[in-house]
N, C-alpha and C positions, 0 to 999 in steps of 0.2 A: 860759612853758612851753617845755621843751626840744624840739629838732627831732624827736627820736625819739618823744616823747609826742604832738606835734602830728600827725606823720605817721600814727601808729597811730590817733588819734582820727578823722582824716579818712578814711583808707582801710580801717581795720579790720585792717591788717596791720602787722607790725613793719617798721622801716626796713631792717634787715638780716635778710633771710630766710636759711634754711639754705643755699640755693643761692648767694645773693649772698656770704654769709660764706665759704663754701668757695672760691668763685672768687677772692675778694680775697686770702685767706690763701695759697692755692696760688701765685697770681701773684706775691705778695710774696716767697715763698721762692725760687721759680724764677728770677725776674728781678732781684731786688734783694738777696737774702740777708739780709733783715731780718725779724725777728719778735719774739723774746722781749726783745731789748734795747731795742726801740722803745716808749717810754712811751705814745705815742698808741694803739698796739695794745692795751696793757694796759687802757686806759680804755674802748676801743671794744668789746672782746670779752671774754666771761667767761674767767677763767683756765683752767677746765677745757676750754673750747673750744680755747684755744691749745695746751694740752698735747697734744692729739691730732695737732697738726701739727709739733711740735718734732722735731728730728733723731732718726732711729731707727736709722741704720746708718752704716757708714763705707766709704769707698773706699780701697783700698791700691794705691799705685804701688810695686811691689816693686823695680823697677829703680832708682828715685831715692829710695826709702825715704821716701815722702811719705804722710801720712794726711790725709784730708779727710772731712767729714761728708756724708751723703747722706740726705735725708728720704724717699726713695722706695723704699728696701729695707732689709733687716736683715742684709745679708751681713757676715760676720766677727763682728759684735757687734750684739746687740739692746740699744739704749739707750732703748727706749720706756718711758714711765711706766706705761702700761696693763699691761704684762706683767712689770714689775720692781717691787720686788726679788724675787729668787727664793731659795728655801731649799734648801740641800744637806742632805738628811736622812740621808746616809750616815754622819754622825758620831755618830749615836745620840741618845738623848733628853737626855743630860746636857749637850751642847753644841749650842746652836743657831747655825748658820752661815748668814748671809744675804749674798747677792751683789747689789751695786748693778746691775751689767750682767750679761748672759748671753752666754757664748761661743757663736758660730755658725760652723761651718766650711762652706766651700763646696767642691764636688768639684774645681773647677779648680785651686785652691791649698789642698789639704787640710793642708799643713804650716804654713799661716798661720792664726792665730786672734787672739783678743783681746790677746795679749801684745804685739803691735806697737803697739796703742793705749797700753798701759802704758808702753812704752819712750818713746813720744812725749810722754806726760804727765810722765814723770820728767825727760826732757831733761837727763840728767846727763852727766858727762864721759865721752867715748868712745862715747856712744850715737849711732847714725847715723839713727834715725827721728825725723822732725820733722812738725809740722803744716803744711799748705799755707799757711794764713793764720792770723792771730790770731783771726779770727772763727770758724774751724773749731774751734780750741781752746775758745773761749768757749762755743760751742754745746754741746760735750761737758760743760763744767763746769756749764752751766745744767741739763743733764739730771741730772748727779750730785746737784745741789742739790735738784731737784724729787723725785727718788727717795728721797733721805734725808728729805725732808719727809714723804713717804708712809710711810717706815719709822717715823719718830718718832710718827706718828698711831696706830700700833698696838703700839708697844714702849715700855715704861717702864724706865729705867735710871738709875743714879746716876752713879758716876765712869766715865770713859772712859780706858782704858789703851792707850797707843800702842806698838805693837811697833817697835823701832828698825829702820830700813831705809835703804839708800842711795837717793839720788835725791829724797827729801823727799815722795814721794807720800803716805805714811802721814800726815805732818803736815798736808798739804793737806786730806786727808779729815777729819782731826781738827779743823781750823779751820772747815770747813763744818759739822761736827756741833756745835761750840760756838756758831757763829753761829745755827744753827737751833734749838738747845736750850741757851740760856744757863745753865740750872741745872746742867748737868753740869760736873764738874771734870776737866780734862784732865791726865793724869798721864803724863809722858814718861820718867821715870827709874826706874821699878820694874824694868824689864827692861834688860839690857845685852848688847851683842854680844860674843861670845867672840873671842879673837884667832885668827888663822889657825893658829898653833901649837897652841892648846888644841883646836881642832876636829880638826886632823890627828892629835893624840895620842889623842883619844877615838875617832876613826874607825878607826884602824889597830890598836888594842889587841885582844887575843884575845877571841873571843866576840861580836864585833860583826857587823852585817849585811854590812859591807864584807868582813870575813874570810870569811863564808859564801859570798859571791858570787865572790870571787877566792880559791878554795880550794885551789889548787896553788901551790907555791913560784914557779913561772914566772909564773903569772897575777898573783900578789900582787906580785911584784917589778916587773912591767910596769905594773901599776895604780898602785903607789906612786910610780914614776918619773914618770908623767904627773901624778899628784897634786902632787908636789913642784914641778913646773914652774908649775902654776896657783897654788899657794900662794906661790911666790916672787913672782909678779905682784902678789898681794895685799899682800905686804910692801912692794913698790916703789910701788904705786899707791894703796893704801888704808891706809897706815900700819900694816900688820900686822893689820887687822881682817878677819875672814872675810866673804866676799861670794859668794853662790851663783852669781851670773851669770858669774863668772870660770871656772866649770867648764862647758864646752860639752857634755860627755857626759851626756845625760839619764838614762841607765841608772845611771851612777855617782852622780848627784845623789840617786837614790833611797836609796842606802846610806850617804850621808854622815852622820856623827854630828851631834848637835844643836849649834846655833850660838848659842843664847841662854842667859843665866844671870840669876839674880836679882841686882840691884845691891846693893852693900854696905850702902847707907843706905836700903834699901827699908822698914825697920821704921817709918819715920816716916809711912807710909801705912796702918798697921794700922787706924786709926779710920775712914779713908775707905773701905776695902775690906771689912773684916769685916762680915758680915751684910747686905751690900748686893748689889743686882743690878748687875753691872758689864758694860760694853761694852768689847770688845777690837777695836782697828782694826789690820788687816794688809792691805796693798794687794792681794796675790794669794795664792792657795793652790793649790799644784801637786799634791803627793802627799798632803798632809794631815798628815804626820808632825810637821812643825814646829809647826803650830797645836795639835795634841793635846798635844805636849810643853810648849808655852807654857801651856796651861790647867792641865796638871799642876803646872808650876812655881808658878803662882798659888795653886793649891789646897794645895800642900805648905807654902806660906809664910803663906797667909791663909785665912780661912774665909768666902768670898763666899757669898751666898744663891743666886746663879745667875750663869752666864756666857753672854753672847751675843756672837757674833763678827760684825763687819761688814767685808766685803771688797769690792774692786772686782770681782774675778772669783774664783769658787771653782773647784774642779778639774773640775766637770761641764761 
């Protein structure tokens, strides 16, 4: 007879009462920073019990550009399984957009939000944001996995189309999706990034949002001068591929032309996508224009039954 069974038979009470369980788990998080990774905890406590105590927010050291997890609040980001994923219904009925995490701003630093977490997760060249420890990163990755599990429990989909992006976060999410849903087929090369030159030409041609925003000769000349400097950096540092984060002006980003196109050999995926419920993965959605355009590209080329988008953060 197991100890737990013997204890309950003799005393009539479970070995780990709610009060004892709460105390043990909270103490473990606070003093030892161990929980989900510890196999003994998985055996000792039900998974749903552990989920309630997994990290729910992050701390941000803005001066040293350090991210760390904090299980005692949801400042900046809500990573809790109970409240996520969340749906962004502003895209209409034909595109379902679900976010793994929820952005939360706090009054003290209203200019900081979940994007700093994205920067730390990408950890790409030139990025200054880092995790405090490997354990901080692992706890966030655990939360992503648990929330994707919850998403999979209520969503059926066939192939998974990955939007190309710098930093590799899209591919990380795709790998988690594949691990948790082995039946899905990961498709990485239906979409391709445009070159900086292609985006510049599309953005500055007559009739575009860029032209409407910078609608006098002086405004247009000043805006294109700035744009050329940023696009030159893309040529030097990204081998000529367009990258949004090289453009610091948030207002200008809103009127940049589309940056994705259908790849030349995308036809080989017709059988995989036509008539299927497909999942699109994009790490973040800011204005929403790019993901709408991406869905239009897919529909113009294929005939999917439905499109669902999974992102780390939506625009809300």
